[in-house]
C-alpha positions in Angstrom: 3.7 17.4 -70.3 4.7 20.9 -69.6 3.0 23.1 -67.0 -0.2 24.6 -68.5 -0.4 27.9 -66.7 1.7 29.8 -69.1 0.0 28.3 -72.2 -3.5 29.0 -70.7 -2.5 32.6 -69.9 -1.4 33.4 -73.4 -4.3 31.5 -75.1 -6.8 33.5 -73.0 -5.1 36.8 -73.8 -4.9 36.0 -77.4 -8.6 35.4 -77.6 -9.1 38.7 -75.9 -6.6 40.3 -78.3 -4.5 41.5 -75.4 -0.8 41.5 -74.6 0.5 39.9 -71.4 1.7 42.3 -68.7 4.7 40.6 -67.1 6.2 42.2 -64.0 9.6 41.6 -62.5 10.5 41.8 -58.8 13.5 40.5 -56.9 12.6 37.9 -54.2 13.3 39.4 -50.8 13.6 43.0 -51.9 13.5 44.9 -49.6 12.5 41.9 -47.4 10.5 38.7 -47.5 7.2 40.0 -46.1 6.9 43.0 -48.5 7.9 40.7 -51.4 5.1 38.3 -50.5 2.6 41.0 -50.0 3.4 42.5 -53.4 3.3 39.1 -55.1 -0.2 38.4 -53.7 -1.5 41.7 -54.9 0.1 41.8 -58.4 -2.6 39.8 -60.2 -5.4 42.1 -59.0 -3.2 45.1 -60.1 -3.3 43.7 -63.7 -0.2 41.5 -63.8 -0.7 38.4 -66.0 2.7 36.7 -65.4 5.1 37.2 -62.5 8.8 37.1 -63.0 10.8 36.7 -59.8 14.5 37.5 -59.7 16.6 35.0 -57.7 19.1 37.0 -55.7 22.7 36.5 -56.7 25.9 38.3 -55.7 27.3 38.8 -59.2 24.4 39.7 -61.6 26.5 40.6 -64.6 23.6 40.9 -67.1 21.7 43.4 -64.9 22.0 47.1 -64.6 22.7 49.0 -61.3 19.0 49.2 -60.3 18.4 45.4 -60.3 21.9 44.8 -58.9 21.1 46.9 -55.9 17.8 45.0 -55.5 19.8 41.8 -55.3 22.2 43.3 -52.7 19.2 44.4 -50.6 17.6 41.0 -50.9 20.8 39.2 -49.9 21.3 41.5 -46.9 17.7 40.8 -45.7 18.6 37.1 -45.7 17.4 36.3 -49.3 18.4 32.9 -50.8 17.3 30.4 -53.4 15.6 28.4 -50.7 13.7 31.5 -49.5 12.8 32.4 -53.1 11.2 29.0 -53.6 9.4 29.4 -50.2 8.1 32.8 -51.4 6.5 31.1 -54.5 5.1 28.3 -52.3 3.4 30.8 -50.0 2.1 32.7 -53.0 0.5 29.5 -54.4 -1.5 29.0 -51.2 -3.9 31.6 -52.5 -3.2 31.7 -56.2 -3.1 28.6 -58.4 -3.5 30.3 -61.8 -1.0 33.1 -62.3 2.2 31.8 -64.0 5.4 32.4 -62.1 8.8 32.4 -63.8 12.1 32.4 -62.0 14.8 34.5 -63.6 18.5 34.6 -62.6 21.9 33.0 -62.8 23.1 29.4 -62.9 25.5 29.4 -60.0 23.0 29.2 -57.1 21.1 26.4 -58.9 24.3 24.4 -59.3 25.1 25.0 -55.7 21.7 23.5 -54.7 21.9 20.7 -57.3 20.0 20.6 -60.5 17.6 17.7 -59.7 16.9 19.0 -56.2 16.3 22.6 -57.5 13.9 21.5 -60.3 12.0 19.2 -57.9 11.7 21.9 -55.3 10.7 24.5 -57.9 8.0 22.1 -59.2 6.6 21.5 -55.7 6.6 25.3 -54.9 4.5 26.0 -58.0 7.1 27.5 -60.4 6.1 27.4 -64.1 9.2 28.4 -66.0 12.9 29.1 -65.7 15.0 31.7 -67.4 18.8 31.5 -66.8 20.4 34.6 -68.3 24.0 33.3 -68.3 23.3 29.8 -69.8 23.2 29.7 -73.6 21.6 26.6 -75.2 24.9 24.9 -76.1 25.9 24.9 -72.4 22.6 23.8 -71.0 22.4 20.1 -72.0 22.5 18.9 -68.4 19.8 21.3 -67.3 17.7 20.5 -70.3 17.7 16.8 -69.5 16.4 17.5 -66.0 13.8 20.0 -67.2 12.5 17.6 -69.8 11.5 15.3 -66.9 9.6 18.1 -65.3 6.6 20.3 -66.1 8.8 23.5 -66.0 9.2 25.5 -69.2 12.7 26.5 -70.3 12.4 30.1 -71.4 15.2 31.4 -73.7 16.6 34.8 -74.5 17.0 36.3 -78.0 18.3 39.8 -78.8 18.7 42.3 -81.7 22.0 40.6 -82.6 20.5 37.1 -82.8 20.7 35.9 -86.4 18.4 33.4 -88.2 20.4 30.3 -87.6 20.9 31.2 -84.0 17.2 31.9 -83.5 16.4 28.4 -84.9 18.8 26.8 -82.4 17.2 28.8 -79.5 13.7 27.9 -80.6 14.4 24.2 -80.6 15.0 24.2 -76.9 12.5 26.9 -75.9 9.0 26.5 -74.3 6.5 28.8 -72.6 7.6 31.9 -74.4 10.6 33.6 -76.0 12.1 36.5 -74.1 13.3 39.2 -76.6 15.9 41.5 -75.1 15.1 44.8 -76.6 18.5 46.3 -75.9 22.1 45.4 -76.6 23.3 46.2 -73.1 22.3 45.5 -69.5 18.9 45.9 -68.0 17.6 49.4 -67.6 19.6 50.6 -70.7 18.1 52.6 -73.6 15.7 50.6 -75.7 16.4 50.0 -79.4 14.2 51.3 -82.2 10.7 50.0 -81.9 10.6 49.4 -85.6 13.5 46.9 -85.3 11.7 45.1 -82.5 8.6 44.8 -84.7 10.6 43.4 -87.5 12.1 40.8 -85.2 8.6 39.9 -84.1 7.3 39.4 -87.6 10.4 37.3 -88.5 9.8 35.1 -85.5 6.2 34.6 -86.2 7.1 33.2 -89.6 9.0 30.3 -88.1 7.3 29.7 -84.7 4.1 30.0 -82.8 5.8 30.5 -79.5 4.7 33.7 -77.7 7.1 36.6 -78.2 7.7 38.7 -75.1 9.7 41.9 -75.0 11.7 43.1 -72.0 14.7 45.2 -70.8 14.5 49.0 -71.2 10.7 49.4 -71.0 10.4 52.2 -68.5 7.6 54.4 -69.7 3.9 53.8 -70.2 4.3 55.0 -73.8 6.9 52.3 -74.6 4.8 49.6 -72.9 1.7 50.6 -74.9 3.5 50.8 -78.3 5.2 47.4 -77.8 2.0 45.8 -76.6 0.4 46.6 -80.0 2.3 43.7 -81.6 4.2 41.7 -79.0 2.5 38.9 -77.1 3.9 40.2 -73.8 5.6 43.2 -72.2 8.0 42.9 -69.3 8.5 45.8 -66.8 11.3 45.4 -64.2 13.7 48.2 -63.4 11.0 50.8 -63.2 9.2 48.8 -60.5 12.5 48.3 -58.6 13.1 52.0 -58.7 9.8 52.5 -57.0 10.9 50.3 -54.2 14.1 52.3 -53.9 12.1 55.5 -53.7 10.0 54.1 -51.0 13.1 53.2 -49.0 14.7 56.6 -49.5 11.6 58.6 -48.8 10.3 56.2 -46.1 7.0 56.1 -48.0 4.6 53.2 -48.5 6.5 50.8 -50.8 3.5 48.5 -51.3 1.1 51.2 -52.3 3.6 52.9 -54.6 4.5 49.7 -56.5 0.9 48.6 -56.8 -0.2 52.0 -58.2 2.6 51.9 -60.7 1.6 48.3 -61.8 -2.0 49.5 -62.3 -0.8 52.3 -64.6 1.3 50.0 -66.7 -1.5 47.5 -66.9 -3.8 50.2 -68.1 -1.3 51.4 -70.7 -0.6 47.9 -72.0 -4.3 47.1 -72.4 -5.4 50.5 -73.7 
């Protein structure tokens, strides 16, 4: 049986007629202690699901902002083991907010599939999103995940056709992550009308929650997408706030939490 936190979260929000606010932060950016402090405060700031980036030296699907966050995290001693430890420490005080790990396959392979999935389960991870592993190349990972409570979250995009979508949905659980752009993270978002059409098409063939991410960097975009999508992901804009704090030597924690509260208000308006 799959982990229930993600399902419970979406069911609750659906009853309240709300869209999930999903926030992305890179584990260990700018360091472990600030990451942990932010994670602990995110639910109270209005975040429904936390997405944690696993630091990697070659994040090819990410834009410059998130790439720099990975570099900072690695320089501060970040690793896959420390990412799992971060989740474990977060779970000491929070056993209800879903946590999804997002990243690349290489570090997982280096640790070993079975060991990673077991450690992720023990730490309290709910879902896994591997950006460089398409369904046809993930048979080995799928076999291991099927033995665990972790959800396998898949990506779809504006270029995903009907047949491809059906293939993706067969091996998806938790929610479907719709990439709203045709480029890297932080790029310009596609027309909102096209995203809405994709949502309507998906809902005809599946009940899985539909979450939109990549390119959502204004409160207006977040609010408009929240009107029909089951969830809205904000990432690069939060990472930029961390960068500003580093450059200006201002309070990173306060700045990020204040921004989270504003996005939460916009999404639930």
